[in-house]
OpenMM code with the backbone's topology and positions (N, CA, C; nanometers):
from openmm import Vec3, app, unit

residues = "MET THR GLY ASN THR ASP ILE ILE PHE ALA GLN PRO LEU ASP CYS TYR VAL LYS LEU THR TYR LYS THR ARG LEU SER SER ILE ARG PHE ILE LYS SER LYS ASN SER LEU LYS GLU LYS ARG THR PHE ASP ALA THR PHE GLU LEU GLU GLN TYR PHE SER GLY GLU LYS LYS GLU PHE SER CYS ASP VAL ASP ILE SER GLY LEU SER LEU PHE THR GLN LYS VAL LEU ASP GLU LEU ARG ARG ILE LYS TYR GLY GLU THR ILE THR TYR SER GLY LEU ALA GLU ARG ILE GLY SER LYS ALA TYR ARG ALA VAL GLY ARG ALA LEU ALA SER ASN PRO ILE PRO ILE VAL VAL PRO CYS HIS ARG VAL VAL ALA LYS ASN GLY VAL GLY GLY TYR SER GLY GLY VAL ASP VAL LYS LYS ARG LEU LEU GLU LEU GLU GLY ILE HIS".split()
positions = [
    Vec3(5.6861, 4.4800, 14.2331),
    Vec3(5.5712, 4.5233, 14.3128),
    Vec3(5.4817, 4.6120, 14.2269),
    Vec3(5.3577, 4.5750, 14.2104),
    Vec3(5.2676, 4.6513, 14.1267),
    Vec3(5.2061, 4.7691, 14.2001),
    Vec3(5.1955, 4.7636, 14.3280),
    Vec3(5.1396, 4.8741, 14.4043),
    Vec3(4.9909, 4.8608, 14.4268),
    Vec3(4.9389, 4.9513, 14.5046),
    Vec3(4.7964, 4.9586, 14.5345),
    Vec3(4.7380, 5.0741, 14.4556),
    Vec3(4.6098, 5.0660, 14.4256),
    Vec3(4.5477, 5.1711, 14.3459),
    Vec3(4.4199, 5.2228, 14.4097),
    Vec3(4.3947, 5.3496, 14.3855),
    Vec3(4.2675, 5.4143, 14.4159),
    Vec3(4.2137, 5.4673, 14.2831),
    Vec3(4.0827, 5.4785, 14.2743),
    Vec3(4.0194, 5.5380, 14.1564),
    Vec3(3.9108, 5.6325, 14.2042),
    Vec3(3.9108, 5.7537, 14.1486),
    Vec3(3.8058, 5.8509, 14.1784),
    Vec3(3.7565, 5.9121, 14.0474),
    Vec3(3.6350, 5.9637, 14.0514),
    Vec3(3.5842, 6.0363, 13.9359),
    Vec3(3.6112, 6.1842, 13.9584),
    Vec3(3.6770, 6.2476, 13.8633),
    Vec3(3.7091, 6.3901, 13.8707),
    Vec3(3.6067, 6.4674, 13.7883),
    Vec3(3.5073, 6.5204, 13.8551),
    Vec3(3.3994, 6.5909, 13.7871),
    Vec3(3.4505, 6.7033, 13.6950),
    Vec3(3.5442, 6.7895, 13.7399),
    Vec3(3.5900, 6.8975, 13.6516),
    Vec3(3.6578, 6.8480, 13.5241),
    Vec3(3.7107, 6.7260, 13.5273),
    Vec3(3.7787, 6.6715, 13.4103),
    Vec3(3.6886, 6.5779, 13.3300),
    Vec3(3.5766, 6.5408, 13.3881),
    Vec3(3.4832, 6.4464, 13.3281),
    Vec3(3.5517, 6.3140, 13.2929),
    Vec3(3.6355, 6.2675, 13.3856),
    Vec3(3.7002, 6.1382, 13.3671),
    Vec3(3.7407, 6.0827, 13.5035),
    Vec3(3.7794, 5.9580, 13.5028),
    Vec3(3.8301, 5.8949, 13.6243),
    Vec3(3.9790, 5.9223, 13.6365),
    Vec3(4.0273, 5.9183, 13.7593),
    Vec3(4.1690, 5.9342, 13.7868),
    Vec3(4.2122, 5.8135, 13.8695),
    Vec3(4.3156, 5.7463, 13.8214),
    Vec3(4.3697, 5.6284, 13.8897),
    Vec3(4.5033, 5.6669, 13.9529),
    Vec3(4.5155, 5.6452, 14.0827),
    Vec3(4.6375, 5.6748, 14.1571),
    Vec3(4.7003, 5.5425, 14.2003),
    Vec3(4.8291, 5.5289, 14.1760),
    Vec3(4.9007, 5.4081, 14.2137),
    Vec3(5.0059, 5.4424, 14.3180),
    Vec3(5.0111, 5.3594, 14.4211),
    Vec3(5.1034, 5.3791, 14.5326),
    Vec3(5.1908, 5.2560, 14.5458),
    Vec3(5.3167, 5.2777, 14.5708),
    Vec3(5.4063, 5.1703, 14.6154),
    Vec3(5.4345, 5.2075, 14.7597),
    Vec3(5.5469, 5.2658, 14.7897),
    Vec3(5.5657, 5.3216, 14.9238),
    Vec3(5.5237, 5.4681, 14.9254),
    Vec3(5.5231, 5.5298, 14.8078),
    Vec3(5.4778, 5.6683, 14.7893),
    Vec3(5.3941, 5.6733, 14.6623),
    Vec3(5.3299, 5.7858, 14.6390),
    Vec3(5.2511, 5.8026, 14.5172),
    Vec3(5.3449, 5.7907, 14.3977),
    Vec3(5.3170, 5.6964, 14.3081),
    Vec3(5.4071, 5.6723, 14.1961),
    Vec3(5.3450, 5.6978, 14.0598),
    Vec3(5.2119, 5.7101, 14.0542),
    Vec3(5.1498, 5.7272, 13.9232),
    Vec3(5.0087, 5.7849, 13.9364),
    Vec3(4.9771, 5.8751, 13.8450),
    Vec3(4.8395, 5.9233, 13.8275),
    Vec3(4.8089, 5.9114, 13.6794),
    Vec3(4.6966, 5.8491, 13.6476),
    Vec3(4.6541, 5.8307, 13.5094),
    Vec3(4.5087, 5.8724, 13.4945),
    Vec3(4.4786, 5.9279, 13.3777),
    Vec3(4.3420, 5.9683, 13.3453),
    Vec3(4.2760, 5.8561, 13.2675),
    Vec3(4.1529, 5.8208, 13.3076),
    Vec3(4.0798, 5.7128, 13.2424),
    Vec3(3.9465, 5.7680, 13.1931),
    Vec3(3.9328, 5.7728, 13.0635),
    Vec3(3.8058, 5.8151, 13.0042),
    Vec3(3.7284, 5.6887, 12.9714),
    Vec3(3.6193, 5.6696, 13.0424),
    Vec3(3.5411, 5.5480, 13.0267),
    Vec3(3.3931, 5.5823, 13.0199),
    Vec3(3.3243, 5.5190, 12.9273),
    Vec3(3.1802, 5.5376, 12.9192),
    Vec3(3.1094, 5.4551, 13.0253),
    Vec3(3.1801, 5.3573, 13.0784),
    Vec3(3.1257, 5.2727, 13.1845),
    Vec3(3.1653, 5.3293, 13.3203),
    Vec3(3.0806, 5.3105, 13.4179),
    Vec3(3.1144, 5.3509, 13.5538),
    Vec3(3.2191, 5.2569, 13.6097),
    Vec3(3.3199, 5.3148, 13.6719),
    Vec3(3.4232, 5.2348, 13.7367),
    Vec3(3.4000, 5.2374, 13.8869),
    Vec3(3.4420, 5.1328, 13.9531),
    Vec3(3.4282, 5.1266, 14.0979),
    Vec3(3.5327, 5.2181, 14.1608),
    Vec3(3.4855, 5.3150, 14.2369),
    Vec3(3.5760, 5.4092, 14.3015),
    Vec3(3.6313, 5.3494, 14.4303),
    Vec3(3.7533, 5.3877, 14.4616),
    Vec3(3.8193, 5.3391, 14.5821),
    Vec3(3.9047, 5.4528, 14.6371),
    Vec3(3.8924, 5.4772, 14.7672),
    Vec3(3.9665, 5.5841, 14.8336),
    Vec3(4.0310, 5.5279, 14.9596),
    Vec3(4.1631, 5.5134, 14.9563),
    Vec3(4.2306, 5.4603, 15.0743),
    Vec3(4.3507, 5.5435, 15.1168),
    Vec3(4.4078, 5.6226, 15.0268),
    Vec3(4.5323, 5.6925, 15.0571),
    Vec3(4.5097, 5.8431, 15.0687),
    Vec3(4.5915, 5.9070, 15.1499),
    Vec3(4.5788, 6.0506, 15.1735),
    Vec3(4.5816, 6.1320, 15.0440),
    Vec3(4.6679, 6.0949, 14.9513),
    Vec3(4.6783, 6.1704, 14.8262),
    Vec3(4.5467, 6.1681, 14.7486),
    Vec3(4.4735, 6.0603, 14.7585),
    Vec3(4.3442, 6.0508, 14.6902),
    Vec3(4.2474, 6.1540, 14.7469),
    Vec3(4.2446, 6.1662, 14.8786),
    Vec3(4.1571, 6.2647, 14.9424),
    Vec3(4.2036, 6.4070, 14.9101),
    Vec3(4.3352, 6.4284, 14.9051),
    Vec3(4.3876, 6.5599, 14.8682),
    Vec3(4.3463, 6.5959, 14.7257),
    Vec3(4.3526, 6.4980, 14.6359),
    Vec3(4.3147, 6.5226, 14.4966),
    Vec3(4.1663, 6.5562, 14.4867),
    Vec3(4.0831, 6.4869, 14.5615),
    Vec3(3.9402, 6.5200, 14.5619),
    Vec3(3.9172, 6.6624, 14.6126),
    Vec3(3.9909, 6.7017, 14.7154),
    Vec3(3.9792, 6.8384, 14.7671),
    Vec3(4.0266, 6.9398, 14.6626),
    Vec3(4.1293, 6.9061, 14.5879),
    Vec3(4.1763, 6.9922, 14.4794),
    Vec3(4.0655, 7.0095, 14.3752),
    Vec3(4.0035, 6.9002, 14.3342),
    Vec3(3.8989, 6.9067, 14.2325),
    Vec3(3.7771, 6.9865, 14.2797),
    Vec3(3.7522, 6.9889, 14.4095),
    Vec3(3.6385, 7.0651, 14.4625),
    Vec3(3.6766, 7.2098, 14.4953),
    Vec3(3.8015, 7.2481, 14.4722),
    Vec3(3.8460, 7.3846, 14.4963),
    Vec3(3.8881, 7.4126, 14.6393),
    Vec3(3.8960, 7.3108, 14.7226),
    Vec3(3.9300, 7.3283, 14.8637),
    Vec3(4.0806, 7.3220, 14.8904),
    Vec3(4.1579, 7.2654, 14.8009),
    Vec3(4.3008, 7.2439, 14.8246),
    Vec3(4.3806, 7.3008, 14.7084),
    Vec3(4.4910, 7.3687, 14.7431),
    Vec3(4.5750, 7.4292, 14.6399),
    Vec3(4.7167, 7.3754, 14.6394),
    Vec3(4.7533, 7.3018, 14.7427),
    Vec3(4.8865, 7.2416, 14.7509),
    Vec3(4.8725, 7.0975, 14.7977),
    Vec3(4.9681, 7.0159, 14.7570),
    Vec3(4.9671, 6.8753, 14.7946),
    Vec3(5.0803, 6.8475, 14.8919),
    Vec3(5.0511, 6.7660, 14.9918),
    Vec3(5.1529, 6.7318, 15.0918),
    Vec3(5.2033, 6.5886, 15.0766),
    Vec3(5.1472, 6.5140, 14.9844),
    Vec3(5.1836, 6.3726, 14.9705),
    Vec3(5.3245, 6.3574, 14.9124),
    Vec3(5.3903, 6.2516, 14.9550),
    Vec3(5.5220, 6.2170, 14.9019),
    Vec3(5.5042, 6.1493, 14.7671),
    Vec3(5.5933, 6.1834, 14.6741),
    Vec3(5.5876, 6.1238, 14.5406),
    Vec3(5.7166, 6.0481, 14.5130),
    Vec3(5.7069, 5.9510, 14.4245),
    Vec3(5.8233, 5.8724, 14.3862),
    Vec3(5.8568, 5.8988, 14.2399),
    Vec3(5.9640, 5.9756, 14.2179),
    Vec3(6.0128, 6.0002, 14.0816),
    Vec3(6.1553, 5.9450, 14.0679),
    Vec3(6.1921, 5.8558, 14.1574),
    Vec3(6.3291, 5.8036, 14.1626),
    Vec3(6.3698, 5.7251, 14.0377),
    Vec3(6.2759, 5.6717, 13.9644),
    Vec3(6.3090, 5.5940, 13.8448),
    Vec3(6.3335, 5.6782, 13.7212),
    Vec3(6.3231, 5.8099, 13.7349),
    Vec3(6.3407, 5.8993, 13.6202),
    Vec3(6.4846, 5.9489, 13.6126),
    Vec3(6.5235, 6.0005, 13.4959),
    Vec3(6.6594, 6.0534, 13.4803),
    Vec3(6.6810, 6.1708, 13.5759),
    Vec3(6.8054, 6.1994, 13.6047),
    Vec3(6.8370, 6.3117, 13.6940),
    Vec3(6.7868, 6.4433, 13.6368),
    Vec3(6.7966, 6.4611, 13.5047),
    Vec3(6.7461, 6.5827, 13.4424),
    Vec3(6.5950, 6.5948, 13.4639),
    Vec3(6.5224, 6.4866, 13.4388),
    Vec3(6.3765, 6.4882, 13.4569),
    Vec3(6.3412, 6.5148, 13.6029),
    Vec3(6.4120, 6.4536, 13.6957),
    Vec3(6.3871, 6.4792, 13.8372),
    Vec3(6.4082, 6.6270, 13.8698),
    Vec3(6.5123, 6.6862, 13.8135),
    Vec3(6.5407, 6.8284, 13.8368),
    Vec3(6.4274, 6.9155, 13.7834),
    Vec3(6.3795, 6.8842, 13.6637),
    Vec3(6.2675, 6.9583, 13.6042),
    Vec3(6.1432, 6.9457, 13.6919),
    Vec3(6.1096, 6.8233, 13.7322),
    Vec3(5.9881, 6.8007, 13.8114),
    Vec3(5.9985, 6.8601, 13.9509),
    Vec3(6.1169, 6.8566, 14.0099),
    Vec3(6.1355, 6.9204, 14.1411),
    Vec3(6.1112, 7.0707, 14.1311),
    Vec3(6.1639, 7.1319, 14.0271),
    Vec3(6.1433, 7.2767, 14.0088),
    Vec3(5.9965, 7.3060, 13.9785),
    Vec3(5.9355, 7.2193, 13.9024),
    Vec3(5.7948, 7.2367, 13.8659),
    Vec3(5.7041, 7.2428, 13.9886),
    Vec3(5.7372, 7.1680, 14.0914),
    Vec3(5.6543, 7.1673, 14.2131),
    Vec3(5.6544, 7.3032, 14.2827),
    Vec3(5.7455, 7.3925, 14.2441),
    Vec3(5.7504, 7.5268, 14.3024),
    Vec3(5.6546, 7.6243, 14.2339),
    Vec3(5.5968, 7.5842, 14.1208),
    Vec3(5.5000, 7.6689, 14.0513),
    Vec3(5.3684, 7.6589, 14.1272),
    Vec3(5.3209, 7.7710, 14.1753),
    Vec3(5.2037, 7.7746, 14.2635),
    Vec3(5.0729, 7.7600, 14.1866),
    Vec3(4.9733, 7.7179, 14.2582),
    Vec3(4.8350, 7.7092, 14.2105),
    Vec3(4.7970, 7.8422, 14.1455),
    Vec3(4.7381, 7.8372, 14.0263),
    Vec3(4.6924, 7.9580, 13.9592),
    Vec3(4.7999, 8.0328, 13.8824),
    Vec3(4.9209, 7.9802, 13.8805),
    Vec3(5.0307, 8.0433, 13.8066),
    Vec3(5.0734, 7.9523, 13.6923),
    Vec3(5.1329, 8.0120, 13.5898),
    Vec3(5.1892, 7.9343, 13.4802),
    Vec3(5.3314, 7.9816, 13.4528),
    Vec3(5.4022, 7.9003, 13.3784),
    Vec3(5.5372, 7.9325, 13.3337),
    Vec3(5.5515, 7.8723, 13.1945),
    Vec3(5.6362, 7.9326, 13.1115),
    Vec3(5.6605, 7.8762, 12.9788),
    Vec3(5.7654, 7.7660, 12.9881),
    Vec3(5.7712, 7.6845, 12.8845),
    Vec3(5.8725, 7.5792, 12.8783),
    Vec3(6.0123, 7.6404, 12.8882),
    Vec3(6.0352, 7.7486, 12.8154),
    Vec3(6.1680, 7.8131, 12.8197),
    Vec3(6.1925, 7.8770, 12.9557),
    Vec3(6.0893, 7.9300, 13.0190),
    Vec3(6.1042, 7.9865, 13.1530),
    Vec3(6.1408, 7.8817, 13.2553),
    Vec3(6.0821, 7.7632, 13.2428),
    Vec3(6.1154, 7.6532, 13.3336),
    Vec3(6.2584, 7.6063, 13.3081),
    Vec3(6.2967, 7.5980, 13.1807),
    Vec3(6.4346, 7.5599, 13.1469),
    Vec3(6.5330, 7.6582, 13.2098),
    Vec3(6.5019, 7.7849, 13.1984),
    Vec3(6.5883, 7.8887, 13.2555),
    Vec3(6.6013, 7.8731, 13.4073),
    Vec3(6.4922, 7.8415, 13.4730),
    Vec3(6.4941, 7.8266, 13.6190),
    Vec3(6.5825, 7.7118, 13.6659),
    Vec3(6.6040, 7.6121, 13.5797),
    Vec3(6.6936, 7.5028, 13.6183),
    Vec3(6.8335, 7.5213, 13.5590),
    Vec3(6.8575, 7.6376, 13.4992),
    Vec3(6.9900, 7.6665, 13.4452),
    Vec3(7.0181, 7.6024, 13.3108),
    Vec3(6.9144, 7.5888, 13.2288),
    Vec3(6.9288, 7.5243, 13.0989),
    Vec3(6.8629, 7.6095, 12.9910),
    Vec3(6.9050, 7.5883, 12.8674),
    Vec3(6.8386, 7.6517, 12.7532),
    Vec3(6.7582, 7.5483, 12.6743),
    Vec3(6.7599, 7.4264, 12.7201),
    Vec3(6.7001, 7.3141, 12.6477),
    Vec3(6.5509, 7.3019, 12.6771),
    Vec3(6.4723, 7.3962, 12.6250),
    Vec3(6.3286, 7.3944, 12.6542),
    Vec3(6.2585, 7.2742, 12.5926),
    Vec3(6.3095, 7.2209, 12.4814),
    Vec3(6.2483, 7.1006, 12.4234),
    Vec3(6.2717, 6.9798, 12.5143),
    Vec3(6.3911, 6.9732, 12.5731),
    Vec3(6.4204, 6.8648, 12.6681),
    Vec3(6.3308, 6.8769, 12.7915),
    Vec3(6.3012, 7.0003, 12.8326),
    Vec3(6.2078, 7.0229, 12.9431),
    Vec3(6.0702, 6.9685, 12.9049),
    Vec3(6.0271, 6.9953, 12.7822),
    Vec3(5.8987, 6.9425, 12.7355),
    Vec3(5.8950, 6.7907, 12.7380),
    Vec3(6.0045, 6.7281, 12.6971),
    Vec3(6.0110, 6.5802, 12.7010),
    Vec3(6.0071, 6.5296, 12.8453),
    Vec3(6.0749, 6.6017, 12.9345),
    Vec3(6.0726, 6.5625, 13.0765),
    Vec3(5.9309, 6.5721, 13.1317),
    Vec3(5.8601, 6.6767, 13.0947),
    Vec3(5.7222, 6.6931, 13.1412),
    Vec3(5.6327, 6.5821, 13.0859),
    Vec3(5.6573, 6.5417, 12.9627),
    Vec3(5.5776, 6.4354, 12.9008),
    Vec3(5.5959, 6.3024, 12.9738),
    Vec3(5.7088, 6.2870, 13.0438),
    Vec3(5.7315, 6.1617, 13.1160),
    Vec3(5.6930, 6.1719, 13.2636),
    Vec3(5.6304, 6.2817, 13.3028),
    Vec3(5.5864, 6.3013, 13.4413),
    Vec3(5.4831, 6.1943, 13.4774),
    Vec3(5.5160, 6.1052, 13.5708),
    Vec3(5.4213, 5.9997, 13.6056),
    Vec3(5.3119, 6.0454, 13.7026),
    Vec3(5.3261, 6.1678, 13.7558),
    Vec3(5.2343, 6.2126, 13.8608),
    Vec3(5.1771, 6.3512, 13.8271),
    Vec3(5.1037, 6.3618, 13.7136),
    Vec3(5.0470, 6.4920, 13.6792),
    Vec3(4.9498, 6.5402, 13.7872),
    Vec3(4.9247, 6.6654, 13.7893),
    Vec3(4.8433, 6.7399, 13.8844),
    Vec3(4.9222, 6.7628, 14.0130),
    Vec3(4.9628, 6.6564, 14.0824),
    Vec3(5.0419, 6.6725, 14.2045),
    Vec3(5.1774, 6.7342, 14.1693),
    Vec3(5.2388, 6.6856, 14.0618),
    Vec3(5.3555, 6.7508, 14.0018),
    Vec3(5.2970, 6.8221, 13.8798),
    Vec3(5.2669, 6.9524, 13.8936),
    Vec3(5.1721, 7.0224, 13.8062),
    Vec3(5.2246, 7.0630, 13.6678),
    Vec3(5.2479, 6.9644, 13.5817),
    Vec3(5.2964, 6.9954, 13.4476),
    Vec3(5.1929, 7.0711, 13.3646),
    Vec3(5.0669, 7.0707, 13.4068),
    Vec3(4.9650, 7.1471, 13.3350),
    Vec3(4.9898, 7.2975, 13.3460),
    Vec3(5.0722, 7.3400, 13.4402),
    Vec3(5.1010, 7.4828, 13.4594),
    Vec3(5.2110, 7.5339, 13.3679),
    Vec3(5.2659, 7.4467, 13.2850),
    Vec3(5.3681, 7.4874, 13.1886),
    Vec3(5.2999, 7.5032, 13.0532),
    Vec3(5.3126, 7.6224, 12.9979),
    Vec3(5.2448, 7.6550, 12.8729),
    Vec3(5.3451, 7.7027, 12.7678),
    Vec3(5.3028, 7.6967, 12.6436),
    Vec3(5.3850, 7.7473, 12.5340),
    Vec3(5.3755, 7.8994, 12.5312),
    Vec3(5.4735, 7.9627, 12.4692),
    Vec3(5.4708, 8.1097, 12.4587),
    Vec3(5.3504, 8.1580, 12.3788),
    Vec3(5.3058, 8.0761, 12.2839),
    Vec3(5.1964, 8.1184, 12.1961),
    Vec3(5.0704, 8.0341, 12.2120),
    Vec3(5.0527, 7.9737, 12.3274),
    Vec3(4.9326, 7.8926, 12.3478),
    Vec3(4.9455, 7.8027, 12.4686),
    Vec3(4.8560, 7.7058, 12.4742),
    Vec3(4.8483, 7.6204, 12.5925),
    Vec3(4.9579, 7.5136, 12.5946),
    Vec3(5.0038, 7.4683, 12.4781),
    Vec3(5.1040, 7.3619, 12.4741),
    Vec3(5.0386, 7.2252, 12.4848),
    Vec3(5.1201, 7.1230, 12.4929),
    Vec3(5.0698, 6.9861, 12.4986),
    Vec3(5.0500, 6.9378, 12.6416),
    Vec3(4.9963, 6.8159, 12.6502),
    Vec3(4.9734, 6.7553, 12.7810),
    Vec3(4.9522, 6.6065, 12.7611),
    Vec3(5.0181, 6.5261, 12.8425),
    Vec3(5.0089, 6.3811, 12.8265),
    Vec3(4.8669, 6.3287, 12.8473),
    Vec3(4.7877, 6.3968, 12.9266),
    Vec3(4.6492, 6.3563, 12.9503),
    Vec3(4.5526, 6.4113, 12.8469),
    Vec3(4.6049, 6.4873, 12.7520),
    Vec3(4.5235, 6.5506, 12.6484),
    Vec3(4.5077, 6.6997, 12.6762),
    Vec3(4.5071, 6.7770, 12.5698),
    Vec3(4.4974, 6.9226, 12.5833),
    Vec3(4.3660, 6.9637, 12.6498),
    Vec3(4.2580, 6.8883, 12.6252),
    Vec3(4.1305, 6.9212, 12.6893),
    Vec3(4.1403, 6.9100, 12.8416),
    Vec3(4.2104, 6.8086, 12.8912),
    Vec3(4.2296, 6.7926, 13.0356),
    Vec3(4.3153, 6.9076, 13.0888),
    Vec3(4.4200, 6.9435, 13.0160),
    Vec3(4.5067, 7.0544, 13.0578),
    Vec3(4.4256, 7.1837, 13.0690),
    Vec3(4.3445, 7.2117, 12.9696),
    Vec3(4.2619, 7.3333, 12.9726),
    Vec3(4.1664, 7.3330, 13.0916),
    Vec3(4.1080, 7.2177, 13.1209),
    Vec3(4.0158, 7.2084, 13.2350),
    Vec3(4.0885, 7.2298, 13.3676),
    Vec3(4.2102, 7.1766, 13.3786),
    Vec3(4.2894, 7.1972, 13.5005),
    Vec3(4.3256, 7.3445, 13.5166),
    Vec3(4.3645, 7.4090, 13.4079),
    Vec3(4.3974, 7.5518, 13.4142),
    Vec3(4.2733, 7.6334, 13.4514),
    Vec3(4.1597, 7.6003, 13.3924),
    Vec3(4.0343, 7.6695, 13.4267),
    Vec3(3.9986, 7.6498, 13.5732),
    Vec3(4.0180, 7.5285, 13.6233),
    Vec3(3.9904, 7.4993, 13.7642),
    Vec3(4.0727, 7.5905, 13.8544),
    Vec3(4.1946, 7.6227, 13.8105),
    Vec3(4.2839, 7.7094, 13.8881),
    Vec3(4.2656, 7.8582, 13.8556),
    Vec3(4.1671, 7.8890, 13.7727),
    Vec3(4.1376, 8.0286, 13.7409),
    Vec3(4.2254, 8.0889, 13.6339),
    Vec3(4.2900, 8.0047, 13.5540),
    Vec3(4.3770, 8.0519, 13.4456),
    Vec3(4.3011, 8.0363, 13.3151),
    Vec3(4.2887, 8.1468, 13.2415),
    Vec3(4.2149, 8.1415, 13.1127),
    Vec3(4.3036, 8.1801, 12.9980),
] * unit.nanometer
topology = app.Topology()
chain = topology.addChain("A")
for resn in residues:
    res = topology.addResidue(resn, chain)
    for name in ("N", "CA", "C"):
        topology.addAtom(name, app.Element.getBySymbol(name[0]), res)
């Protein structure tokens, strides 16, 4: 099953965001395109994401599907959802919260997050800087700025 998709333009990120649904939200991808893409809005999570981008929403209520990920990655992402809007945590701090010292493994788990923003891996930063981001460091910085983190 390939799922259904919505596409919206995220003004704060200056790119399109593609959301894929099966029975639950299963994927969010950033699309940088010089061409205009046809936008489509059919699912609640899409509207929640638009409200997030406009500063109206700080938490997401949509169900996500991370069942295809390893148990360790699921544990990392479940804990990550507890990091509130406008807050950050370090990779080692997140590892500690799940009872691990493996902060590099936490970073790898975050890199495999299929649902960025809703599962807010952008809120995890390095001790000495912003850290990496699967959508690109520029997108991560814009998301942090949107949440008032500088």
